[in-house]
C-alpha positions in Angstrom: -28.7 25.3 -18.8 -28.7 21.9 -18.3 -25.7 21.3 -15.9 -23.2 18.0 -16.9 -21.9 16.0 -14.2 -19.2 13.7 -13.8 -17.1 11.3 -11.6 -13.5 11.2 -11.5 -12.6 7.9 -9.4 -9.2 8.5 -8.0 -7.6 11.1 -7.0 -4.6 11.1 -9.9 -7.7 12.1 -12.1 -7.9 15.5 -10.7 -6.4 17.5 -13.6 -9.0 15.7 -16.1 -11.8 17.9 -14.5 -9.6 20.9 -13.7 -9.1 21.3 -17.9 -12.8 20.5 -18.3 -13.2 24.0 -16.1 -15.7 22.0 -13.9 -16.8 23.1 -10.5 -15.1 20.5 -8.3 -16.6 18.3 -5.4 -13.7 16.9 -3.8 -14.8 13.5 -1.7 -12.4 11.5 0.9 -15.6 10.3 3.2 -13.6 8.1 5.5 -11.8 10.7 6.6 -10.4 13.5 5.7 -13.5 15.7 4.1 -15.7 14.8 6.8 -12.6 15.9 9.4 -12.4 19.5 7.4 -15.9 20.0 7.5 -16.2 18.9 11.3 -13.3 21.4 11.9 -14.7 24.6 9.8 -18.0 23.9 11.6 -16.3 24.3 15.2 -15.4 27.2 13.9 -11.5 26.6 12.7 -10.4 29.1 11.0 -8.9 27.7 8.0 -7.8 24.4 7.2 -4.6 24.3 4.7 -4.5 20.7 2.7 -0.7 19.6 1.9 0.4 16.4 0.2 3.2 15.4 2.2 4.4 15.4 5.6 7.7 17.1 5.1 5.4 20.0 3.3 3.2 20.5 6.3 6.4 20.5 8.5 7.8 23.4 6.1 4.6 25.2 6.4 4.7 24.6 10.9 8.1 25.7 10.4 6.5 29.5 8.8 3.7 29.2 11.1 4.4 27.6 14.9 1.2 28.6 15.7 -1.0 26.6 13.4 -1.9 22.8 14.5 -0.3 20.2 12.3 -3.4 17.7 11.8 -3.1 14.5 9.3 -2.1 10.7 9.2 -0.4 8.1 6.9 -1.8 4.6 7.0 -4.3 5.9 9.9 -1.5 6.4 12.7 -0.6 10.4 13.7 2.5 11.4 12.0 5.5 11.8 14.3 5.1 15.6 15.4 1.6 16.2 14.6 -0.8 17.7 16.8 -3.5 16.0 16.2 -5.2 12.6 14.0 -7.3 13.6 12.0 -10.5 12.0 13.3 -13.5 14.0 13.4 -13.9 13.8 17.4 -10.5 14.6 17.5 -11.4 18.4 16.2 -13.7 19.2 19.2 -13.9 22.8 19.4 -12.1 23.4 22.3 -9.1 22.3 20.2 -10.1 24.1 17.0 -11.8 27.1 17.5 -9.8 30.3 16.1 -6.8 27.8 14.9 -5.6 27.9 11.3 -4.9 23.8 10.9 -2.4 22.0 8.2 -3.5 18.7 7.0 -2.1 16.2 5.3 -3.7 12.4 5.0 -3.0 9.6 2.9 -5.5 10.2 0.1 -7.9 13.2 1.0 -5.5 15.8 0.5 -3.5 14.6 -2.5 -6.7 15.1 -3.9 -7.6 18.6 -2.6 -3.9 19.4 -3.9 -4.2 18.1 -7.5 -7.9 20.0 -7.5 -6.2 23.3 -7.4 -6.3 24.1 -10.9 -10.3 24.3 -10.9 -11.3 28.0 -10.2 -14.4 26.4 -7.5 -13.2 23.3 -5.2 -16.3 22.7 -2.4 -15.5 19.4 -0.2 -17.8 16.8 0.8 -19.1 14.4 2.7 -22.5 12.7 3.8 -22.3 15.3 6.6 -23.1 18.2 4.2 -24.6 16.4 1.7 -27.5 18.8 0.8 -25.1 22.0 1.0 -23.4 21.0 -1.6 -25.5 20.1 -4.1 -27.5 23.2 -3.5 -24.4 25.3 -3.6 -22.6 23.8 -7.1 -25.5 24.1 -8.8 -26.0 27.6 -7.6 -22.3 28.1 -8.9 -22.4 26.2 -12.1 -25.9 27.5 -12.9 -24.6 31.4 -13.1 -21.2 30.3 -14.9 -22.9 28.0 -17.4 -19.6 25.4 -16.3 -20.0 21.5 -15.2 -19.9 19.4 -12.1 -17.0 17.0 -11.3 -16.7 15.0 -8.5 -13.2 13.8 -7.9 -12.9 10.6 -5.3 -9.5 10.6 -3.1 -9.9 6.9 -3.5 -7.6 4.2 -1.2 -4.1 4.0 -2.4 -4.6 5.3 -5.9 -7.6 2.6 -5.8 -11.3 3.0 -6.2 -13.3 3.7 -2.9 -16.9 2.7 -2.7 -17.8 4.5 0.0 -16.2 7.9 -1.8 -18.5 7.0 -4.9 -21.9 6.2 -2.7 -21.5 9.5 -0.9 -21.3 11.3 -4.4 -24.1 9.2 -5.6 -26.1 11.0 -2.3 -24.6 14.7 -3.6 -25.8 13.6 -6.9 -29.5 12.9 -5.4 -29.7 16.5 -3.9 -29.6 18.1 -7.6 -33.3 19.2 -9.0 -34.3 16.7 -11.5 -34.1 18.2 -14.7 -31.1 20.5 -13.9 -28.1 18.0 -14.5 -27.1 15.4 -17.0 -25.3 12.6 -16.1 -22.7 10.8 -17.8 -22.1 6.9 -17.1 -20.2 7.3 -13.8 -22.4 10.1 -12.1 -26.0 7.7 -13.3 -23.5 4.6 -11.2 -23.0 6.9 -8.6 -27.0 7.9 -7.9 -27.8 4.2 -8.4 -25.5 2.6 -5.8 -26.5 5.5 -3.5 -30.1 4.6 -4.1 -29.1 0.8 -3.3 -27.7 1.8 -0.3 -29.4 4.6 1.4 -31.8 2.1 3.2 -28.7 0.2 4.8 -27.3 3.6 5.6 -30.2 5.0 7.2 -31.1 2.1 9.4 -27.7 2.6 10.5 -27.9 5.6 11.5 -30.8 5.3 13.4 -29.2 2.3 15.4 -25.8 4.4 16.0 -28.6 6.9 17.4 -30.7 4.9 19.8 -27.1 3.7 21.2 -26.4 6.9 22.0 -29.7 7.7 23.7 -29.3 4.2 25.9 -25.7 5.0 27.1 
């Protein structure tokens, strides 16, 4: 089977992917999905996305030992334990913990995707792994792949689009069929990847010299 690949440019359109029966890859590069991956890599027990601060607080009352993580307009809400920066989600703070996360854009996209049978979280830090796993699942189950980009306040976010392109670049050639939006994401990534690689190398050299 050739796997169809599509992209929904904002979180509000997540239901379209669910109705197609697609595997969904949610991306909110800055910062939610990168932070979720970081927390799980640092052995957090779970990350539970919720849309609103009120919902987060209600769930916390039921589970007082859970950590509240998130932001609104980039600021940690009152009563939350941690913001949603990957730098805040260290192993020392999150290992063995259940996290309740609510953010301006990313958790909204995740919650809106809950109608899909398979939901993966994507970012630059796990692009290769997500590409491999999504093809593995879709090939076995004869379904398509849809990226759901969180966007920024219901508008298109270029960084999410480019990240989708990097994951798409990792799909086996000939195994997928791109929509125009998916092809656009791939072209955007190919146009930007040298600059991204140069930035990564510059940051690495800076850290080595510190």
